[in-house]
C-alpha positions in Angstrom: -5.0 19.9 35.3 -8.7 20.4 36.1 -9.8 19.7 39.7 -13.3 18.3 40.3 -15.5 19.3 43.2 -18.4 17.0 44.2 -20.9 18.2 46.9 -24.4 17.3 47.9 -27.2 19.0 46.0 -28.5 20.2 49.4 -27.1 20.1 53.0 -28.8 21.0 56.2 -27.0 21.5 59.5 -28.1 22.5 63.0 -30.3 21.3 65.8 -33.7 20.2 64.5 -32.5 19.9 60.9 -34.1 16.4 60.5 -37.5 18.1 60.3 -36.5 19.1 56.7 -36.4 15.4 55.6 -40.2 15.4 55.2 -40.2 18.6 53.3 -37.5 17.3 50.9 -39.2 13.9 50.4 -42.4 15.7 49.5 -40.7 18.2 47.2 -39.0 15.4 45.3 -42.2 13.4 45.0 -40.8 10.3 46.7 -43.3 7.6 47.5 -41.6 5.2 50.0 -38.3 5.3 51.9 -36.0 2.4 52.6 -34.6 3.4 56.0 -31.2 1.9 56.7 -30.2 2.0 60.3 -28.4 -0.3 62.7 -30.1 -2.2 65.5 -28.6 -0.2 68.4 -29.8 3.1 67.0 -33.3 1.6 66.7 -33.1 0.1 70.2 -32.1 3.4 71.7 -34.7 5.4 69.9 -32.3 7.4 67.7 -33.7 6.1 64.4 -37.3 6.9 65.6 -36.5 10.6 65.7 -36.6 10.4 61.9 -39.2 7.8 61.3 -41.6 9.6 63.7 -41.3 12.6 61.4 -42.1 10.5 58.3 -45.1 9.0 60.1 -46.4 12.5 61.2 -46.2 13.6 57.6 -47.9 10.6 56.1 -44.8 9.4 54.4 -44.4 5.6 53.8 -41.3 3.8 54.7 -39.8 0.4 55.4 -37.2 0.0 58.1 -34.1 -2.1 57.3 -32.0 -3.0 60.3 -29.7 -5.7 59.0 -26.8 -3.3 59.1 -23.5 -4.8 60.4 -20.3 -3.0 61.5 -17.8 -3.0 58.6 -20.5 -4.1 56.0 -19.6 -7.1 54.0 -20.3 -8.1 50.4 -22.9 -10.5 51.7 -24.6 -7.7 53.7 -24.8 -5.6 50.6 -26.3 -8.3 48.5 -28.9 -9.0 51.2 -29.7 -5.3 51.3 -30.2 -5.1 47.5 -32.7 -7.9 47.6 -34.6 -6.3 50.5 -34.7 -3.0 48.7 -36.1 -4.7 45.6 -38.8 -6.4 47.7 -39.7 -3.1 49.5 -41.1 -1.1 46.6 -39.1 1.9 47.9 -37.9 4.6 45.6 -35.3 6.3 47.8 -33.0 5.6 50.8 -32.7 7.3 54.1 -29.4 6.3 55.7 -29.3 6.9 59.5 -26.1 6.1 61.4 -22.3 6.0 61.0 -20.1 4.7 58.3 -21.7 1.3 58.2 -25.2 2.5 57.5 -24.0 5.0 55.0 -21.7 2.6 53.2 -24.4 -0.1 53.0 -26.9 2.4 51.6 -24.5 3.7 49.0 -23.6 0.2 47.8 -27.3 -0.8 47.7 -28.2 2.4 45.8 -25.4 2.0 43.3 -26.2 -1.7 42.5 -30.0 -1.1 42.2 -29.2 1.6 39.5 -26.2 -0.3 38.0 -27.1 -4.0 38.3 -24.1 -5.1 36.3 -22.1 -4.5 39.5 -24.2 -6.9 41.6 -21.1 -9.0 42.5 -20.0 -6.0 44.7 -16.3 -6.7 44.3 -16.3 -5.0 40.8 -17.1 -1.7 42.5 -13.7 -1.5 44.1 -11.7 1.6 43.2 -13.3 3.9 40.6 -15.8 1.6 38.9 -17.3 2.9 35.6 -20.9 3.0 36.8 -23.2 4.8 34.3 -26.2 5.8 36.5 -26.6 7.9 39.7 -27.5 5.7 42.6 -31.0 5.5 44.1 -31.5 8.9 45.8 -30.1 8.9 49.4 -30.9 11.3 52.3 -28.0 10.8 54.7 -28.3 11.5 58.4 -25.1 10.9 60.4 -25.1 9.9 64.0 -21.3 9.9 64.5 -18.7 12.7 64.1 -16.0 11.1 61.9 -16.8 9.2 58.8 -18.4 12.1 56.9 -20.0 9.5 54.5 -23.0 11.8 54.2 -20.9 14.3 52.1 -18.5 12.0 50.3 -18.3 9.9 47.2 -16.5 7.1 49.0 -17.7 3.9 50.7 -15.8 0.9 52.1 -16.9 -2.8 52.0 -15.3 -5.8 53.8 -14.4 -8.8 51.7 -14.6 -11.6 54.4 -13.3 -14.3 52.0 -10.1 -12.4 51.3 -9.8 -10.8 54.8 -9.6 -7.2 53.5 -11.5 -4.0 53.1 -11.8 -2.2 49.8 -12.7 1.4 49.0 -15.1 2.4 46.3 -14.9 6.0 44.9 -17.8 7.0 42.7 -19.5 10.4 42.2 -22.7 8.5 41.5 -23.0 7.5 45.1 -23.2 11.0 46.6 -26.3 11.5 48.8 -28.5 14.1 47.3 -29.2 15.5 50.7 -27.1 15.5 53.9 -28.8 16.3 57.2 -26.2 17.1 59.9 -28.2 17.4 63.1 -26.3 17.4 66.4 -29.4 16.0 68.2 -28.8 12.7 66.3 -25.4 12.1 67.9 -26.0 13.0 71.6 -25.8 9.3 72.7 -22.3 8.5 71.3 -20.2 6.4 73.7 -16.7 7.6 74.6 -14.8 5.0 72.5 -16.8 5.8 69.4 -16.4 9.5 70.0 -12.6 9.0 70.2 -12.2 6.8 67.1 -14.5 8.8 64.9 -13.0 12.1 66.0 -9.5 10.9 65.0 -10.9 9.6 61.8 -12.1 13.1 61.1 -8.7 14.6 61.9 -7.0 12.1 59.6 -9.4 12.9 56.8 -8.5 16.6 57.1 -4.8 16.2 57.4 -4.5 13.7 54.5 -6.7 16.0 52.3 -4.5 18.9 53.0 -1.3 17.1 52.0 -2.9 15.1 49.2 -1.5 15.4 45.6 -5.0 16.6 44.7 -5.3 19.4 47.3 -6.6 22.7 45.9 -7.6 26.2 46.9 -11.2 24.8 47.2 -10.3 22.0 49.6 -7.6 23.6 51.7 -9.9 25.9 53.7 -12.2 23.1 54.5 -9.3 20.9 55.6 -7.7 23.5 57.8 -10.9 24.6 59.5 -11.7 21.0 60.2 -8.3 20.4 61.8 -8.6 23.5 63.9 -12.1 22.5 65.1 -11.1 18.9 65.9 -8.1 20.0 67.9 -10.3 22.6 69.8 -13.3 20.4 70.5 -12.5 16.6 70.4 -11.3 16.4 74.0 -14.4 18.1 75.4 -16.6 16.0 73.1 -14.9 12.9 74.4 -15.7 14.0 77.9 -19.4 14.5 77.1 -19.8 18.2 76.3 -22.9 18.4 74.0 -21.7 21.8 72.7 -18.4 20.3 71.7 -20.1 17.3 70.1 -22.1 19.7 68.0 -18.9 21.4 66.8 -17.3 18.0 66.1 -20.4 17.1 64.0 -19.6 20.1 61.8 -15.9 19.6 61.8 -16.2 16.0 60.5 -18.5 17.3 57.7 -16.0 19.9 56.6 -13.2 17.2 56.6 -15.4 15.0 54.5 -16.0 17.7 51.9 -12.3 18.2 51.8 -11.2 14.6 51.4 -14.1 13.6 49.1 -12.5 16.1 46.6 -8.8 16.1 47.4 -8.8 12.4 48.3 -6.7 10.7 51.0 -3.4 8.9 51.5 -1.7 5.9 52.9 -3.0 6.2 56.4 -6.3 5.1 55.0 -4.6 2.5 52.7 -3.1 0.9 55.8 -6.3 1.1 57.8 -8.3 -0.5 55.0 -6.0 -3.4 54.6 -5.5 -4.2 58.3 -9.1 -3.6 59.6 -10.2 -7.2 58.9 -6.8 -8.9 58.6 -6.1 -10.3 62.0 -7.7 -13.0 64.2 -8.0 -10.6 67.1 -11.0 -9.1 65.3 -11.6 -5.8 63.6 -9.4 -2.8 64.3 -11.9 0.1 64.4 -11.2 2.3 61.4 -10.7 5.5 63.3 -8.5 3.8 65.9 -6.3 2.4 63.1 -6.0 5.8 61.5 -5.0 7.3 64.8 -2.3 4.7 65.3 -0.9 5.1 61.8 -1.1 8.9 61.4 2.0 10.1 63.2 4.2 7.4 61.5 2.9 8.2 58.1 3.5 11.9 58.6 7.2 11.1 59.4 7.4 9.0 56.3 5.7 11.5 54.0 7.8 14.4 55.4 10.8 13.2 53.6 9.1 14.6 50.5 9.7 18.5 50.6 6.2 19.7 49.6 4.5 17.3 52.0 6.9 18.5 54.8 6.0 22.1 54.0 2.3 21.5 54.2 2.5 19.5 57.5 4.6 22.4 58.9 1.9 24.8 57.6 -0.7 22.9 59.6 1.4 23.1 62.7 1.8 26.9 62.3 -1.9 27.5 61.5 -3.0 25.7 64.7 -0.4 27.3 66.9 1.8 24.3 67.7 5.0 26.3 67.6 8.4 25.4 66.2 11.0 27.6 64.3 11.7 25.2 61.5 9.7 22.9 59.3 11.4 19.9 61.0 10.4 21.1 64.5 6.9 22.0 63.3 6.3 18.5 61.8 7.6 17.0 65.0 5.2 19.2 67.0 2.3 18.0 64.8 3.2 14.4 65.4 3.5 15.0 69.2 0.1 16.6 69.3 -1.5 13.6 67.6 0.3 11.2 70.0 -1.0 13.4 72.9 -4.5 13.2 71.6 -4.2 9.4 71.3 -3.1 9.2 75.0 -6.0 11.5 76.1 -8.5 9.4 74.1 -7.2 6.1 75.3 -6.2 5.0 71.8 -3.2 2.6 71.6 0.0 4.0 70.1 1.1 0.8 68.3 -0.5 -2.3 66.8 1.3 -4.4 69.5 -0.4 -2.3 72.2 -3.7 -2.8 70.4 -3.3 -6.5 70.9 -2.3 -7.9 67.5 -0.4 -11.1 68.0 3.3 -10.7 67.0 3.7 -14.0 65.2 0.5 -13.4 63.2 1.6 -9.9 62.3 5.0 -11.2 61.1 3.4 -13.9 59.0 0.9 -11.5 57.3 2.7 -8.2 57.1 4.3 -8.7 53.7 1.0 -9.6 52.0 -0.8 -6.8 53.8 1.8 -4.3 52.6 1.3 -5.3 49.0 -2.5 -4.9 49.4 -2.1 -1.5 51.0 0.1 -0.2 48.2 -2.7 -1.3 45.8 -5.4 0.5 47.8 -7.3 3.3 46.0 -6.1 5.9 48.5 -2.4 5.3 47.8 -2.4 7.1 44.5 -3.0 10.6 46.1 -0.5 10.1 48.9 2.2 12.9 48.6 5.1 10.5 48.6 5.3 7.3 46.6 5.8 4.0 48.4 6.9 0.5 47.4 5.6 -2.7 49.0 9.0 -3.0 50.8 8.7 0.5 52.2 5.2 -0.2 53.3 6.2 -3.3 55.1 8.9 -1.4 57.0 6.3 1.3 57.8 4.0 -1.3 59.2 6.8 -2.7 61.3 7.4 0.7 62.8 3.7 1.0 63.7 3.8 -2.4 65.4 6.8 -1.8 67.6 6.6 2.0 67.9 10.1 2.5 66.3 11.2 5.7 64.5 10.4 6.1 60.8 13.8 7.1 59.4 13.5 6.2 55.7 
């Protein structure tokens, strides 16, 4: 079987990298940027670090700030109309996953208007044209949307999130500048950092792992384990390293794909009346339970054990190494003040029981499930969710 690798045409990394945006815009002959960034980044003068460069270089732009956390179908449709009215010919996405995902969906629909309903983009939609060119500038260390072919949209009507996987949405340029993430609050640092760790671990055990993605995944895991606690506590040097780690993890999972940790997170993020479960937080809760489930499959067990060995977690057998990996993840969650169960997060028990069967069916149908190293039925998925709610052992 042939394995596909998708990467940005150009990537920049390092302090001051955003200065290259003006050079690239001029080199490509772009006329006007549609700058997508959320209101908080604008308020705290993060977005202006980029727009000031555009202004200084005489580059025209329109600032679009109607970016919502967990962007919805309606958000995307509004953004499409705003882009059409702007006269722009390229996008600059500044922010975390929400800005990036909104930009990707806008760019895809502008170039492929037959998908303007948005829902039809779920999974691997057969788009024909590359999206409007995107220059992606991340401000968080986790989603890695700047280097991936994935984006996630929330369907409010059906109370679910859906993932879209499309090589046509890859940003042409990624600009990974640590100066753009210096103001991240601790909670966001924790959840996005665990998102990055989940990306790397799932990519390493995915059915589509390869010699091209394995080194990216392993290096990302090593860096997250080395630098996330210090990043959480405010070290700017550690935050810079986390910025690079999440990018490596993104390049790994964009090509090896993911697994059921993400399937579960996608389908519970918007499912409960208590409000959204932040994506990285959901991943962090589910990850050790999914490892225990997947480790019943011999090859997955071997690869989890390999991760534990490579990062020096000890253990003399595959069983003990897998356990050591799970304990390390749980230790990180405690250090980062992330709940260990859905119950601890605050999900109402009666609501959970009433919805878990349907959520399990939806999670099995998620685009990420197909590359999970162990198959799963709706009944098994429901049992797994129950374990994550109560914190019980996964023994099936």
